[in-house]
N, C-alpha and C positions, 0 to 999 in steps of 0.2 A: 649598582645592580643592573644587569642587562635588561633592556626593554624593547618592545616592538610596537609600532603603531598599528592598531586594528582598523583597517580601512572600512570594513563593512559596517562596524558599529561606531566608529569614530572615537573609541575609547582607548586608553593606554592599557594594554594587557601586560601584566608583570610576569616574567618568567623566573621562577625560583631556581636558584643554582643549587648544586649539591651541598654546598656549605650551609645554606639556609635549611635545606631538608634535614641535615644532620642535627639541627637544633630543635626539631619537632619530634619528641620521643614517641616511639611506639609503645603502647601499653597493652598488657596481656591480662585476660580475664582468669581469675582463679577458678579451680574446680574442687568440689567437695567429694569427688568420686573416690571410692576405695579401690586401689589397684595394687598389684604385686610389684615390689621393687626389691632389688638384691640386698641380702644381708640385713633385713629388718622385718618387723612385723611379727605376727603370730607364727609359730612353727607347729608342724605335726610331729608326733613322736612315734617311732617305730623301733621294735626290739628284735634282735636276732634270736632265733630258736633253731637249735641244731636238728630238731625233728621235722622242721619245715624246709623243704628244698627251695633253693633259690636265694638264700640270704635274707636280710632284713628288709630290703627295698624292692619295690615293684614299680616299673616305669608307668604303667597305666594308673596305678594308685596315686603316684605323685602328680601325674598330669591332672587327675581328678581334683586333687588338692589345689593345684595351680588355678583351676577353674573357679576356686573359692578365694582367689587372690592371696594365696600363700606360696612363698618361694623358699622356705626354710624347712629342714627336717632335722630333728634331733635323733641320732642313731645310738641306741643303747646296745652294748656288747657285753653280756655276762661271761666272765672267765672263771667261774667257780670250779669247773672241771680241771682247770690248769693251775691251781694254786701251787702245786709242787711240780709242775712240768712246763716245758716250753709250749708256746702256742703252735699247734700243728700247722703244717703247710696248707692243709685243706681249708682251715679257717682263715688263714692269711689271704688265700686266693678269694675266699668269699668276701672278705672286707674290701679287697681291691675291686671286685666286681660291683659291690654296692656303691663305691665312689663313682664308677663308670655309669651305673644306672642313674645316679643323681645328676651327673653331668648331661646325660642324654635327655633327662626330663627338665633341664634348666633350673635345677635346685642348687642351693648351697647347704652344707652339712655342718651340724654341731655334734661332734662325736663325744661319747662318754663310755669308758670301760670300767667295769666293777667286778668284784669277786663275791660280794655279799648282797643279798636281797632282803635282809631282815636284821634287826638289832640282835646281837648275840651270835649271828652267823659269822664264821671266820672270814677275814680278808687274807691277803698274802703278805709274806715277808718283804722287807725293803729290797733285798737282793733279787727276789723273784720279780717284783714290780719293775725294777730297773732293767732287768733282762728282757722282760716283755716289751717295754718301751723301745729298747734297742731293736728288737725284732720288728716292731711297727714303724720304726723310723723311715726306712726306704719307701714304705707305702704312704706315709704322711707327707713326705717331701714330694713324691711324684704327684700326689693328688691334692696338694695344697691349694690349687686354684679353686677347688670346690669346697674348701673348708672355710666357713665363716669365722669361727673361733673354736677353741677346744676346751671342753669342761675338764678340769683337772682330774676328777674321778679317781679310780683305782683304790683309794684308801677309804676304809670304813664302810658302814652300811650303805647300800645303793651307790657307793662311790661318792657319797655326800660329805666326806671329811668329818665324820663323827663315829663313835662306837667302834673303834678299831680293836681287833684282837691281837695285833702284832706290835703294839706300842708306837703306832704311827702318829699319835697325838698324846699330849699330856692331859689325860682325863681319868676318870674313875670315880669311886664313891666320894661324895662331897664336893666334886668339881662342878660348878654350875655352868661354866662356859669353857669347853675344851679348848686347848691351845695347841698350836703347831709346835714342832720341835725340829731337830736336825734331820730326822728321817723324812718329815714332810717337806722340808726345804729341798732335800735331795730329789724328791719326786718332781717338784715344780721345776727345778733347774734342769732335770733330765728331759722333761717335756719341752721346755723352752729350747733346749739344744736340739731335740729331735725335729722340731718344726722349723721351717724357714724363718728368717728374722723378721719377716713382715706379717707373721701370724701370731695371735695372742692366745693366752690361756686364762680361763676364768676360775677364780677360787671362791669358796663358799661364804666367807664372812669378812667384814671390814677389819676385824682384829687380826685376821690371818695376814692380810697384806701389810698391816702395821708392823706385825712381828717380823716380816721378811724385809721390809724396806723403810720403816719409820713412818711417822704420822703425817708428814708433809704430803699433801696431794700433788698430783701432776699439774703442771702449768704449761703455758705456751712455750716456755723455755726448754722443758724436758719432755713434753708430750711428743709421741711419734719419733723419738730419737733411737729406738731399737734396743734400749737397755732392758734388763729383766723387769724393772719396775714399770717401764713404759709399755711392756707387753703383758702385764698382769691385770686382768679385768675382774668382773664380779658376776656371781650367780646367786640368786636367792630362791631356794626351793620351797619357801613357805611365806610368800608375800601376803601381807595383811591377815595372817592367820591368828595373831595374838598381839598383845602390846609390843612384844619384842620379836615378832615374826618367828616364833618357836625357837628362840635362842640365836637367831641371826645377829641380833644386837645385844649389847651388854647394858650395864647401868650408865654407860657413857653414850647412850643411843643418839642424843642430839648431836654430839661431836662426830659420831660415826656417820650419821646421815649427811652432815655438813661436808664431811670428807668425800663421800660419794657424789654429792652435788657438784663438786669441783673435779674430782678425779675422773668421773665418768664422762667428762667432755672429751677424753682422749682414749678411753678403753670401752669395751662393750659391757652392758649390764643386761643379763638375761635371767631366766628362771621360770617359775610357775607359782600359781596359788596352790594351797594344799588342803584348805578346810573352809567350810561355811558354817561351822559349829558355833556354839555360844560365844567362845572366846574371840571368834572372828567377826561377829555381827557388828560391833561398833566401828569396824574398820573397812569392811568390804563394800559398803555403799558407794554409790557413784561419786558423790562430792569428795569423800576422802580418797577414794581410789585414784581419781584423776589428779588430785593435788599431790599424792605420794609419788605416782609414776612420773609426773612431770618434774618434780623436785629431784628425784633420783635418776632421771634421764634414762628411762627404760628403752632398750633397743628391741627386745623380743620377749615373748612369753609363750608358754605351752598352750596350744589350742585344745588339747585333749584332757587337761587336768588343771584345776578342779572344775568340772562342768557346772556344779551348783553355783560356784562363784561367778562363772561366766553368765549363768542364768540371771543372777542378781543384776549384773551390768546390762544385760539385754532388757530385762524388765524395767530397769531404771532409766534406760534410754541413752546410756553413755558408751555402749559397746561400739557404735560407729565411730565416735571420736577416738576411742582407744585404738581401733584398727587403723585409722588414718594417721595418728600422731606418734605411734611408737617409732623410735629411730628417727631418721631424717625425713623431711618432706620438703624438697626444694620447689620453689615457685618463682617463675620469672615475673618480675614487676614491670620493667620497661627496658627499652633499648634505644640507643641513638646510633643510627647508621646512615651514611650518606647515600644518595640516590645513584651516584655514578662515580667512577674512579678510573684513572688512566693506568693501563698496563705498565708495570715497572715502577709505579709510584706507591705511596703508602695508603693502606686502608686504616683510617682512624675511626674507631667506634668504641662503644661501651655498652654494657648491659648490667642490670641489677637483679640479684637473686635474694630471696628471703627463705630462711629455713623455718617452716611452720611446725616442724617436728619437735619431739622432746629431747632428741639426742642428735648425733651426727654420724657421718661415716667413720669407721675405725680402721678399715683396710685401705691401702693406697688405691687411687683411681685417677686416671688422666682426664683432662678436659680438652676437648677438641672443638675448634671452630671450623666449619666446613662450608665451602662454596661449591654448589652443584649446578652445572650448566643446565638451563631449563630445556634446551633442545637436544643436546648430545648426551647429557647425563654425566659428563666428565666432572670429577671432583678434585678440588684442591683443599688440602688439610693444613691446619695450623695447630700444633700442640701448645696450649697455653701454659704459662708458668704457675698459674694459681693452683693451690692444693685444696680440693673441695672438702677434705677432712677438717679444714679450718672455717668452713661455712657453718658457723655455730648456731645452735637453736636460739630462736628469737631475734636473730640479727639479720640485717640487710646488707649485702656485700656488693660493692661496685667493682666490676671487672673491666679494665681498660685494655684496649687492643691497639697496637701500632705495628703493622706488619706489611711487608712488601707483596704486591700482586705480581705474579710471574709475567714476564714480558710477552710470553706466548699466549697469555689468556686474552680472550675477547668474548663478548656476548653478554647475555643476561643470566644472572646466577641467583639461585635461592641461597639464603643464609641459614645455617643450621648449627645447633649445638649437640655435642655427643659426649656422654660420660661412659665410655666402655669399660669392661672389666680390664684389669691390668694384666691378667694371664694371657699368654700367647694363644692358648687353645680356646679362649672364651671371648677374646676382644672383638670378634666379628659376629658374636651371637646376640641378637637383639634382646633376648630375654634376660641377658646379664648386664644390659645397659640401664642407666638411671633415667626414669621418666619424671618429667616435671609436672607439678600439680596445677596444670592450666588446661583450659578448654581449647581443643582443636589444634594443639601443637605436636602431639605425639605421633610418630610414624612407627607402628608396631612391626612393620616388615623390615625396617632399617635400624631401629633403635636410636633414632635421631629425634630431636626436638626442633621443629621449625620455628624460626623467628618471624615468619610471615612477612618477608621483605624480599624485594627483587633489586639486586645490585647490578647495574649496568657497567661493564668493563669496556670502556670506549676510548679509542686512541685519540678522538677529537677533544676529549676532556682535558682541561688544563691540570698540570700536576708536576711537581719536582721529582726527580729520580730518588727513590728510597735508598738511603745510605746505611740503614741498620742491618743487623745480622738475622733478624727474624723474618722469614719468608713463608708464604703458603707454598706447599709442595704437592 
C-alpha cells in the first residue's frame, strides 16, 4: 500500500488506493414515500362516451391524477352500437387520439372493449369481434408503447367474460362456473396476434388460462419467452368480494391461487374490488387484504371502484402500504465502486437491488449505467445485460459490471442508473423511467437514479488495457 511521511505531524499517513475504496460499499437509505412508477400501482378508470366531445381521456385530468402518484389509466370503450357493424372511422380516430393524450400526460393504458353493460344485454358474434380486433390492430401496434397490458374484454357482460348471448362461453342454467370454449380461444389468440409480441393480455379467471394452456404455471424457463401462454396474464374484477371472489375461483380455489402465486411472477395481475357487502366483510379487512394481494402478486387495482373497500383500507391504516407495494418497488441496497480508473481500462463495480414490491416488471425494460462528467455534462452509457423483469419480489439481486472506459474520457464523473422505457418514443421521457425507493437518489428532470459517487477517470491511475467487448459509449 503506498504511503507518505507527514513531516508536520511526524505520523505515517496512509493513502487509500482505488482498489481499497472499492471494498468499502456505499449504502443507500430506503424511502417510504409513495410515488408514481410506470406500469404499476392504482389506476384511474375513464370511459368513452360518444355524446362527450374529445374522447375518453383529458390530459389535464390525467396530470391531476399523476399528482396523486398514479401513472395508469384503464380505458373502457363500449361498442354496443356496433354489434352488427364495423367500428366507424370517427371512433377509430378518437381511440388513436386517446392514446396520444395518454402519452402526452406520461401515462400507460389498460384498454378494454365491450358490447354489453349488463347481464342479459347482448354481446357480439365471434365473427364481428374478430373483425373489430382486426380494425383495431394498426392502432394497437402503433401505440403499444403506452399500453401496459390489454384486458381481454369484448365477450360477455362488461367484457368480463361471463353472461355471453352469443355462445362465447360454455355456461347457462345449472352451470356454476362458466368455461371458455373454441370461440373464446379464438378471441384471445386474435388479441395476442393484434398486439406486438412484447405486450400481454389479461383474462378473467385462473380456470380460463388452465383451459387454454394447461395447469402448469410459468417458470423461469418459459416466462417472458413470447409464447401465448407467457403473454396471458390475469384480471380479477371482484377481489375479496366473497369466499370465491364472486366466481373468480372454483372449488379448487387453493390450487388456483397457488397457480397465480407462481404464474404471476411473469405476467400482470390486475383488477378491482367490487363490494363491501356482507359477503365481503370477512375478507376486505387490512390483514387479509395485504396477505391476499401479496400472495397473488398484484400489480395494479382500480382507484375508482369500489370506494367503500378502499375506505376500509384507509381506516384500517393499510392503504399506504398497498399503494407502495403493488407491482415492483426496487430499492438500492449498496454499491461497490472504485474511486478512480484509467481511461482505456476496465471499470469493475457492482450494486445490489432489492424488490420490496409484491410483483415485478412484466414488460421489457433496459438497464443503463451512466457516467456523467461533473463539469462538462458529457455522458457515457453502458447497456447492462441484466433483465430487470427477473428482479423478483422479496429477492436481493447483485449486478456486476466489467466494462471498458473510453480512451478519450477524462475528468470526474457521477455514476447513475437508469431504467428507461423500451419504446423509442418514450426512452428519453423521465416520467416513463423507473424510480428507486431510496432517499435522495432520484433525478426527476433526467429519470436517473444517482449512486452518489464520484469516479475519477485519470491517466495517472494504474490499469491494464481492457480486452473485453463491453464498453461505455
